[in-house]
N, C-alpha and C positions, 0 to 999 in steps of 0.2 A: 802859583801858576807856572807851568813849564814853558820852556822856550818854544816848543812845538805848538802849544795852545796860543801863544802870543802871535806866532806866524800866521795861524788860521784866522785869528781875529783881524789882523792887519790886511789879509787877502780879502776877507769879506767886506772890510771898510772900503777897499778900492773898487769893488764890483759895482757896475752901473747898468741900468736898463736904458737902452737907447730908443727903442720903439715898441710900445705894447701893442698887442693885437694877435690875430690868427693868420696863418698862411693858408691859402686855398690849395685844394688837392690838385696836383698837376699830373697825376698818373692817368692811365687808360681808364675810361669810363665805358663799361660794357652794356649799360642801359637796363631798361625795365625787363626786356625779354630774358636777359641772362639771369636777373634776379628771380623771375617767375620760374625759370627752368631749375635754378639751384634749389629753391624752396620745394618745388615739386619732387625733385630727385631725393632730397633729404627726407621728405614726408613719406615717399614710397619705401625708402630704406627702413624708416621707423616702423611702418606698417608690417613689413616683412620680417622685422627683427634683425636686419643686417647691422653689423658693427655694434651689436648688443649681446648680452649674455645669452646662452643657449636656451634658457627657459622662454625667452620672447620669440624664438623661432619655431617652437613646437606647434602652436595653434595654426599659424598661417601656412606653414609647409605641410602640415597634416591635411588641412582642407584642400590644398592644391593637389597633393598626392591622391586623395580620395576622388577628386574630380577626374584625374587622368587614368586611374586604375581600370574602370570599365572599358574605356577605349582600348587600352593595351590588351585586356582580356579578349575583347571582340576581335581584334586584329589577329591575336594568337589563334583563336578558334578558326578563323577563315584560313589562316596559313596552314593549319593542321588538317582541315577537312576540305577536300576539293569542292569547289562551287558551294562553299559554306553559306554564302548569303542567299543562294537560291534554295538550298536544301533546308536551311533553318531561318526562314524569313521572319518568324515571330520571335526568335531569340536575339537576332542581331538587328538593332534598330538603325534607322537612318539618322542623319544629323539632327533632324527636327525633333524626333522622339527621344534623342539621347539625353536631352535636358531632364527628362523624367527620372533618369538614373542618378543625377547629381544635384537634385534640388536641395537636399540637406547640406551638401558641401558649399553651395553658393550662398545659401541663407546664413549658415554659420560664419562663413568668411566675411560676409558683409556686415553682420551684426556684431561679431566679436573682435574682428581685426581692424575694421575701418575706423572705429572711434579713436584710434591712435592718431588720426590726422588732426583733430581739433582739441580734444580734451587736455593733452599736455600743455598746449599753448595757453588755454584758458586758465589752467590751474597755476601755471608759473608766471602768468601775466606777460608773456613774451610778445603779445601783439604790439605793444608800444615800441619794442625793439625793432620789430619788422617794419613798422611804419616810419621809423627813422631812416630807413633805406629807401631806394627808389620805389618801393612798393607802396600802394595805398590799399584801402580795404577791399576794393574790387579786384585788384591784381593778386592780393593775398588769397582771397577766396578762389580765384581762378586757379592759382597754383595748387591749392588743396584739392580742388575738384579734378584737375588733371591727374594728380597722384592717385586718388581713390579710384577713378574710372580706369586709369591705366593698369593698376594692380588687379582690379576686378576682371579685366580682360584675360588675365591668366587662367581664370576658371570659367569664363563665359565664352571665350573665343578659342582658346587653345585646344581643349578636349575634342569638340566636334571637328575642328580642323585636322587634328591628328587622326581621328577616326576616318575621315574621308580620304586623306592622303594615304593612310595605311591600306584601306580597302582598294584604292586605285592601284597601288603597287602590287596588290594580289589579283589584279584584273577583276575585281568584284565591285568596283566603284562605278561612277557615271560612265556610260558607254560611248560618249563622244566628247570632243573638246568643248563644244557649246554647252552640253549638259554639265560638264565639270565646272565651267566658268559660272554658269547659273547657280549651281550649288554653292560655289565659293562665295558668290555675291550674297546669297541667302544667309550663309554662315556669318559673314561679316556684318550684315544688317542685324541679325538676331543677337549676335554677341555684343554689338555696340548698344542695341536697345536695352538689353538686360543690364549692361554695365551702367548706362545712364540712369535707369530707374532705381536699381539697387544702390547706386552711388548717391543719388539724391536722397533716398530714404536713410542711408547709413550716415549721412552728414546732418540730417535734420534733427535727429534726437541728440547726438553729441553737442550740437550747437546750443542746446537748452541746459546743459550741465557741464561741470568740469571734472566729473568723476567717471572714469572709464567703465567701472562695474555697473553703475546705474545706467549709463548710456547703452551698454551692451544688452542689459536686461530689458530696458525700454524698447530697444529696436526689435528684439525677439518677441516681446509682448505685442508690439504694434503689428508685426508681420503675421504671427501665428494667431493672435487674438482677433484680428480682422477677418481671418479665414473662418474661425469658429463662429463669430457673430453673424457673418453673412450666410453661412450654412444654416444656422438656426432660423434666420429670418426667411430664407427662400424655401428650405425643405421642412423646417419644423412647424412654422406658423403660416406657411404658404403665402408669404408676402411677395412683393414684386420681384420677378426673377432677375432683373437687371442689377439688383443690389449685389449680385455675385461678382460684378465687375470691380467691386471694391475689396475683393479678397486679395490682399497684398502678397499672400504666400503663393497664389496661383496666377494672378494677372500677368506678371512679367513672362512667365513660361507660356501662357496662352497666347500672348502677343508673338512670341517666337514661333509657335505652331502656325499662326496665321501667316507669318512671313514665309514659311515653307509650304503654304497652301494646304495645310492640314486642318481646315476649319470645319470639317465634318465630324470631328471627334465627339464622343459622348463621355459620360463619367466613367465608363469602364476602361477607358484608355488613360494612360499616364498624362496628366497635365490638362486634359480637356475640361473647360468650364461648362459642364452640362447643366441644364436647368431642370426644374421639377418635372417637366413634360418630356424629358429625354433629349431635346434638341439643344444644340449649342447656342450661345449668345451670338448676336450678329457681330460681324467684323467691325462695323462702325462703332458699336458700343465699346468693344474691346480697345480699339485704337483711341477713341475719345477718353476713356477712363485712364489709359496708360499715359497719355499726354497730360491729362489733368493732374494725376497723382504726382508725376515728375515735376510739373510746374509748381504745385502747391508745396511740395517738399523743398524745392529749390528756393521758393519765396520765404519759407520759414527760416532756412539757413541764412539767406541774405539779410533778413530782418534782424536776426540775432547778432550776426557778425557786424553789421553796420551800426547797430545800436549798442555794441559793447563799449563800455567806458574804459579808456586807457588811463590806468592809474600810475604807471611808471614806465 
């Protein structure tokens, strides 16, 4: 044994433990609100593919770009053609009918990008790690919902808002300050209602599985399949027409139309939930179905997250 090894053994023999235990954290505690905000921000970044390889950014940013392109094109037409809104009223839509041009972008964004909010945590069993922080299951789910709804606002609120502002700058928008503020309120209400409904739907399916591919396919199947089934029941076998209110691919956009006062639309217009006799469904049925679908989807997500067993 060398002299150095002898010195190390002698030092270890002199070492003593005076008081076992743990020291409490004495730093700044930012609280639950900061934890919710941090998780919501991280989730939003993951959905958008930020701070991740480029392949994760393609889908969300492509959907966002598709949602804004029609608004940019319509503003360009108005800028190039004097009084373009009056001369081409059937070509350039108002903010209420604008959603008919970006239906696919919103559905794809909700179904394919939003599962990033829950599936990675379920697959990696990170819920236990989050619960060791100031978060509990309720605040964890709140953070995820804030992230999904906030990101969805990029495609449900931003495009029609851009359209109205662009038309107003070309003197083809609302003709008075009161009309502009009314339109702005309708855009905010419609964008928020679409984000709430699609956010609830896009969290419900991922809460049932930890695989993003299955969650995305299931979300698309639910949204598009419900539309096909309700059309067959109402138009194919002449069943009750109110079953069309369960068409998840059209119901959110129909609610947006009602917010803009466009409840007289029939099936030949984009987004109108027309019935077999050609008349639209009542606004009461549309609102009740929208609230019911959102609450049921939120309840499914709550049930799955609260019932998730923490294994580590």
